[in-house]
C-alpha positions as CSV (number, residue, x, y, z in Angstrom):
1,X,-6.9,-29.9,6.3
2,X,-9.3,-27.9,8.4
3,X,-6.7,-27.3,11.2
4,X,-4.3,-25.7,8.7
5,X,-7.1,-23.4,7.5
6,X,-8.0,-22.5,11.1
7,X,-4.4,-21.7,11.8
8,X,-4.2,-19.6,8.6
9,X,-7.4,-17.8,9.5
10,X,-6.1,-16.9,12.9
11,X,-2.7,-15.8,11.7
12,X,-4.1,-13.7,8.8
13,X,-6.6,-12.0,11.2
14,X,-3.7,-11.0,13.5
15,X,-1.7,-9.8,10.5
16,X,-4.6,-7.7,9.3
17,X,-5.1,-6.1,12.7
18,X,-1.4,-5.3,13.1
19,X,-1.2,-4.1,9.5
20,X,-4.0,-1.7,9.9
21,X,-2.4,-0.3,13.1
22,X,0.9,0.2,11.3
23,X,-0.7,1.8,8.3
24,X,-2.6,4.2,10.6
25,X,0.7,5.1,12.4
26,X,2.3,5.8,9.0
27,X,-0.6,8.0,7.9
28,X,-0.3,10.0,11.1
29,X,3.4,10.4,10.7
30,X,3.1,12.1,7.4
31,X,1.3,15.0,9.0
32,X,4.0,15.4,11.7
33,X,7.1,15.5,9.5
34,X,9.3,18.5,10.1
35,X,12.7,19.4,8.5
36,X,14.5,19.1,11.8
37,X,13.9,17.8,15.3
38,X,15.3,19.0,18.7
39,X,15.9,16.6,21.5
40,X,16.8,17.6,25.1
41,X,19.3,15.2,26.6
42,X,19.4,14.1,30.2
43,X,22.2,16.6,30.9
44,X,20.2,19.5,29.5
45,X,22.0,19.8,26.3
46,X,20.0,20.2,23.1
47,X,20.6,17.9,20.2
48,X,19.4,19.0,16.7
49,X,18.7,16.4,14.1
50,X,17.9,17.3,10.5
51,X,16.2,15.1,7.9
52,X,18.6,13.8,5.3
53,X,16.1,14.6,2.6
54,X,13.4,17.2,2.0
55,X,10.1,16.9,3.8
56,X,8.4,16.3,0.5
57,X,10.7,13.4,-0.4
58,X,10.2,11.8,3.0
59,X,6.4,12.2,2.7
60,X,6.6,10.6,-0.7
61,X,8.6,7.7,0.6
62,X,6.2,7.1,3.5
63,X,3.2,7.3,1.1
64,X,4.8,4.7,-1.1
65,X,5.2,2.4,1.9
66,X,1.5,3.0,2.8
67,X,0.4,2.3,-0.8
68,X,2.4,-1.0,-0.8
69,X,1.1,-1.9,2.6
70,X,-2.5,-1.4,1.6
71,X,-2.0,-3.7,-1.4
72,X,-0.5,-6.3,0.8
73,X,-3.3,-5.9,3.3
74,X,-5.9,-6.6,0.6
75,X,-4.0,-9.7,-0.4
76,X,-4.0,-10.9,3.2
77,X,-7.7,-10.2,3.6
78,X,-8.3,-12.4,0.5
79,X,-6.2,-15.2,1.9
80,X,-8.1,-15.0,5.2
81,X,-11.4,-15.1,3.4
82,X,-10.3,-18.1,1.5
83,X,-9.4,-19.9,4.7
84,X,-12.7,-18.9,6.2
85,X,-14.6,-20.2,3.2
86,X,-13.1,-23.7,3.7
87,X,-14.0,-23.6,7.4
88,X,-17.5,-22.4,6.6
89,X,-18.0,-25.2,4.0
90,X,-17.4,-27.7,6.9
91,X,-19.9,-25.8,9.1
92,X,-17.2,-25.0,11.6
93,X,-17.2,-21.2,11.5
94,X,-18.9,-21.0,14.9
95,X,-15.6,-22.2,16.5
96,X,-13.8,-19.0,15.4
């Protein structure tokens, strides 16, 4: 019914917003990858952490996640638009 489409529209809209935020964070992270990181602990000691793979491999993996995420995001947008169309056909879009 209409209520189910309304719920779907709201859920898909939230998913789209969250998905776009996460994709943007991933895109930013690609530019900030380093082969190692240093952390200063509370006691003043320095802890060094190295990537288990090369920077290029990590970038490729993150890019793959981004590519899959963008495909999934397009699918969610299509589902949201389908839900909106049902709502619009009943002239209830002004309640969104």
